[in-house]
C-alpha positions as CSV (number, residue, x, y, z in Angstrom):
1,M,77.4,57.2,78.6
2,S,76.9,60.3,76.7
3,E,79.7,62.9,76.3
4,S,79.6,66.8,76.2
5,L,81.9,68.8,74.3
6,I,84.0,71.5,76.2
7,S,85.6,74.5,74.5
8,G,88.8,73.5,72.9
9,G,87.5,70.3,71.5
10,Q,88.0,68.1,74.7
11,S,85.2,65.8,75.4
12,V,84.5,64.3,78.9
13,A,81.8,62.3,80.4
14,R,78.6,64.2,81.4
15,G,78.6,65.0,85.2
16,G,82.4,64.8,85.5
17,Y,85.2,67.2,85.2
18,R,88.5,66.5,83.3
19,V,91.7,68.0,84.9
20,D,94.4,69.0,82.4
21,V,97.5,68.3,84.3
22,S,99.7,70.0,81.7
23,Q,98.2,73.3,82.8
24,G,98.9,75.2,85.9
25,Q,101.6,74.3,88.4
26,R,102.1,71.9,91.3
27,V,102.0,73.7,94.6
28,G,103.3,71.3,97.3
29,R,102.4,73.9,100.1
30,V,98.6,73.1,99.6
31,S,99.2,69.4,100.5
32,S,101.5,70.4,103.5
33,E,99.0,72.8,104.7
34,W,96.2,70.2,104.6
35,F,98.3,67.6,106.5
36,S,99.2,70.1,109.2
37,R,95.6,70.9,110.1
38,P,93.9,69.5,113.1
39,D,91.7,66.3,112.4
40,D,88.5,68.3,112.8
41,E,89.6,70.5,109.8
42,R,90.8,67.8,107.5
43,F,88.2,66.3,105.3
44,L,88.4,64.0,102.3
45,S,85.1,64.9,100.7
46,L,82.5,67.7,100.5
47,S,80.0,65.4,102.3
48,D,82.4,64.9,105.2
49,L,83.0,68.7,105.4
50,H,79.3,69.3,105.4
51,G,78.7,66.8,108.0
52,A,81.3,68.3,110.3
53,V,80.2,72.0,109.9
54,K,76.5,71.1,110.1
55,G,77.2,69.4,113.5
56,R,79.1,72.4,114.6
57,A,76.2,74.7,113.7
58,E,73.8,72.4,115.5
59,H,75.9,72.8,118.7
60,S,76.1,76.6,118.3
61,R,74.0,79.5,119.4
62,T,74.1,83.2,118.8
63,R,72.7,85.9,121.2
64,T,73.0,89.7,121.6
65,L,74.4,91.0,124.9
66,E,76.0,94.1,126.3
67,S,79.7,94.4,126.0
68,A,80.2,95.8,129.4
69,A,78.5,92.8,131.0
70,I,81.3,90.4,129.7
71,R,83.6,89.4,132.6
72,V,87.2,88.3,131.9
73,E,88.7,85.8,134.2
74,A,92.4,84.6,134.5
75,S,94.2,82.6,136.9
76,R,97.7,83.5,138.3
77,D,98.4,79.7,138.4
78,N,97.9,79.1,134.7
79,T,99.6,81.9,132.6
80,E,98.0,80.6,129.3
81,S,94.3,80.2,130.4
82,L,91.9,83.1,129.9
83,T,88.2,82.6,130.0
84,L,85.1,84.7,129.8
85,M,81.9,84.9,131.8
86,L,78.9,86.0,129.6
87,P,75.7,87.4,131.0
88,G,73.1,84.7,131.7
89,S,75.5,81.9,132.1
90,D,77.4,80.3,135.0
91,T,79.9,78.4,132.9
92,P,83.2,80.0,131.7
93,I,83.7,80.2,128.1
94,A,87.1,80.1,126.3
95,P,87.7,82.6,123.5
96,T,89.2,81.4,120.2
97,H,92.1,83.3,118.7
98,W,89.6,84.9,116.3
99,S,87.1,86.0,119.0
100,F,89.9,87.3,121.3
101,G,91.0,89.5,118.4
102,Q,87.6,90.8,117.8
103,L,87.2,91.6,121.6
104,A,90.5,93.4,121.7
105,S,89.6,95.3,118.5
106,L,86.2,96.3,120.2
107,V,88.0,98.0,123.0
108,G,90.8,99.4,121.0
109,A,93.6,97.1,122.3
110,P,96.3,95.6,120.1
111,A,95.4,91.8,120.1
112,T,98.8,90.8,118.9
113,Y,100.4,92.5,122.1
114,L,97.7,91.2,124.4
115,R,98.4,87.6,123.2
116,Q,102.1,88.0,124.3
117,L,101.2,88.9,127.9
118,P,100.6,86.4,130.7
119,A,96.8,85.7,130.7
120,A,96.2,87.4,134.0
121,L,97.7,90.7,132.7
122,A,96.0,90.5,129.4
123,G,92.7,89.8,131.2
124,I,93.2,92.9,133.4
125,N,93.6,95.0,130.3
126,L,90.8,93.5,128.4
127,Q,88.5,93.7,131.4
128,Y,89.4,97.4,131.8
129,G,88.6,98.1,128.1
130,L,85.3,96.3,128.3
131,T,84.2,98.3,131.4
132,S,85.6,101.6,130.4
133,H,84.9,101.6,126.9
134,R,81.4,102.8,125.7
135,A,79.1,99.9,126.2
136,E,77.5,98.5,123.1
137,Q,75.4,95.6,122.0
138,V,77.4,92.7,120.5
139,K,76.3,89.4,119.0
140,T,78.2,86.3,120.1
141,L,78.6,83.0,118.4
142,E,79.2,80.3,121.0
143,S,79.8,76.6,120.3
144,D,79.8,73.6,122.6
145,E,81.3,70.6,121.1
146,G,82.8,69.1,124.3
147,R,84.5,72.5,125.0
148,L,82.5,75.6,125.3
149,E,84.0,78.3,122.9
150,L,83.3,81.9,122.0
151,R,83.9,81.6,118.2
152,A,82.9,85.2,117.3
153,V,81.9,88.7,118.6
154,T,80.3,90.8,115.9
155,G,77.9,93.8,115.8
156,P,74.3,93.0,116.8
157,D,72.9,93.2,113.2
158,Y,75.6,90.9,111.7
159,G,73.9,88.2,109.4
160,R,75.5,84.8,109.8
161,Y,76.1,82.7,106.8
162,L,76.8,79.1,108.2
163,N,79.7,77.2,106.9
164,S,77.4,74.2,106.0
165,Q,75.4,76.3,103.5
166,P,78.0,76.6,100.6
167,V,78.8,72.8,100.9
168,S,75.2,71.7,101.3
169,P,74.5,68.7,99.0
170,T,70.9,70.4,98.0
171,V,70.9,73.0,95.5
172,H,68.9,76.1,96.4
């Protein structure tokens, strides 16, 4: 196997990388953060990561809709559950932590505070903001991988760069 010379006089096999363990520092936090992630966010290789995010993209869709047409639903029986009804759909969709924050920001409400309220009260406040705030076009990212989720709410001209693109095995 041929070798290539790297600055500093170190040689390594072509196509591989040599890690100098005497440089840098050991950060145990990185490992503990990896282990604390849910299974669907823990990958052992780039090809595993690519397969997962490509599958997520295949089960997702984006669309543009009017913010005032979003309906917030919460049950008094379940203080933790808040769902949304989007125009053109009869199925409730659950906002992720991220998309809930984006909706709260859209109506000028503090997301951190709304998250501390019972879902029914947070829902009333969010719904009031959506219907009384100037209606505008928003782009949604919706994902259905066994659970229908609203993953993002952005401006209508937002260009989406899919997570699978930077880890794609093909070079563009």
